[in-house]
C-alpha positions in Angstrom: -89.4 -50.8 -159.8 -89.9 -50.0 -155.9 -92.2 -46.8 -156.5 -93.1 -45.2 -152.8 -93.1 -45.6 -149.5 -95.9 -48.2 -148.9 -95.8 -48.2 -145.0 -93.7 -48.0 -142.2 -94.5 -50.9 -139.8 -94.2 -50.5 -135.8 -94.9 -53.0 -132.8 -97.0 -52.1 -129.9 -98.5 -54.2 -126.6 -102.1 -52.3 -127.3 -103.5 -50.6 -129.4 -104.2 -47.7 -126.9 -100.8 -47.6 -126.9 -99.7 -47.3 -130.5 -103.2 -45.0 -130.9 -102.1 -42.5 -127.7 -98.8 -40.7 -130.2 -100.7 -41.8 -133.5 -104.3 -40.7 -133.1 -104.5 -38.7 -130.0 -101.6 -36.6 -130.3 -100.5 -36.4 -133.7 -104.1 -36.5 -134.7 -103.8 -38.8 -137.6 -106.8 -41.1 -138.4 -107.4 -44.8 -138.5 -107.6 -46.0 -142.1 -110.8 -48.0 -141.9 -110.3 -49.3 -145.7 -107.0 -51.1 -145.4 -107.9 -52.7 -141.2 -111.2 -53.4 -141.2 -112.8 -52.6 -137.8 -113.1 -53.5 -134.5 -110.3 -56.7 -135.4 -108.0 -55.3 -138.3 -106.2 -57.6 -139.8 -105.1 -60.7 -138.7 -101.8 -62.0 -140.2 -102.1 -65.5 -138.7 -98.4 -66.7 -139.3 -97.3 -64.2 -136.5 -100.0 -64.5 -134.3 -100.9 -60.5 -134.9 -103.5 -58.2 -135.3 -102.4 -55.1 -137.8 -104.5 -52.0 -138.2 -102.8 -48.7 -140.6 -103.2 -45.3 -139.6 -103.0 -42.2 -142.6 -101.0 -39.9 -142.3 -102.0 -36.6 -143.8 -103.6 -36.7 -147.5 -100.3 -38.6 -149.2 -100.7 -42.7 -149.8 -98.3 -43.5 -146.8 -99.2 -45.3 -143.8 -98.3 -46.4 -140.5 -98.9 -50.2 -140.0 -99.8 -51.2 -136.2 -98.4 -54.8 -135.5 -100.3 -56.4 -132.2 -98.9 -59.5 -131.1 -100.6 -61.8 -129.2 -98.0 -63.6 -127.6 -94.2 -63.9 -128.2 -94.1 -67.7 -130.0 -93.4 -66.0 -133.5 -90.6 -63.1 -134.4 -92.9 -60.0 -133.9 -93.4 -61.2 -130.3 -90.0 -62.0 -129.5 -88.7 -58.7 -131.4 -91.5 -56.6 -129.1 -90.5 -58.8 -125.9 -86.9 -58.0 -126.7 -87.0 -54.4 -128.0 -89.7 -53.1 -126.7 -92.5 -51.4 -128.6 -91.0 -48.7 -131.7 -90.5 -49.3 -134.7 -90.2 -52.5 -136.9 -89.9 -52.0 -140.4 -89.7 -50.1 -143.7 -92.2 -51.1 -146.6 -92.0 -50.2 -150.5 -94.3 -50.1 -152.7 -93.3 -52.2 -156.1 -95.0 -52.4 -159.5 -93.0 -56.0 -160.2 -92.0 -57.7 -156.3 -90.7 -60.5 -158.1 -88.4 -59.1 -160.1 -86.9 -56.2 -157.2 -86.8 -59.5 -155.1 -84.6 -61.0 -158.0 -82.6 -57.7 -158.3 -82.0 -56.9 -154.9 -80.8 -60.0 -154.2 -78.5 -59.9 -157.3 -77.7 -56.9 -155.2 -76.4 -58.9 -152.1 -79.3 -58.3 -150.4 -80.4 -61.3 -148.3 -83.9 -62.2 -148.7 -85.2 -63.8 -145.9 -86.9 -67.4 -146.6 -90.7 -67.0 -145.7 -91.1 -70.2 -147.4 -93.5 -68.7 -150.4 -93.3 -67.3 -153.9 -92.9 -63.3 -153.2 -96.0 -62.9 -155.7 -97.6 -65.2 -153.8 -97.2 -63.5 -150.3 -97.5 -59.7 -152.0 -94.3 -59.4 -150.8 -91.2 -60.3 -149.4 -88.9 -59.3 -146.3 -84.8 -58.4 -146.7 -82.5 -59.1 -143.3 -81.2 -56.1 -141.6 -78.5 -57.3 -141.5 -78.2 -56.8 -145.5 -79.7 -53.4 -145.3 -78.3 -51.1 -142.9 -79.9 -52.3 -139.5 -83.9 -52.3 -141.0 -85.9 -54.9 -141.6 -87.6 -53.9 -145.1 
């Protein structure tokens, strides 16, 4: 079952660009437990650094995606559309079951070449999700 909103993913050119609004202006804090400093997390398959920002007292986070180049999909997305929202992510207590249920509902899962459980999640194409990568 999908249990809650986990995070909203945004894409930016630099950490300064993303943190100007999220940390400096809105006053949110970097989630150092989920994104170890100084490098954050590394998503090697996408040549992307990842940092999480805490939103108030709840569990929802903003994930900051910082692609290092435009050779992979996140970098191409940034190059084409500029900085901003990239995806929504929901927490699930059964990723494989939820993925199967959503596919049965007609949603188009993006094939990343691995089992959703092995990846820790899965993505659904924006054209089947009302325009939002999910």
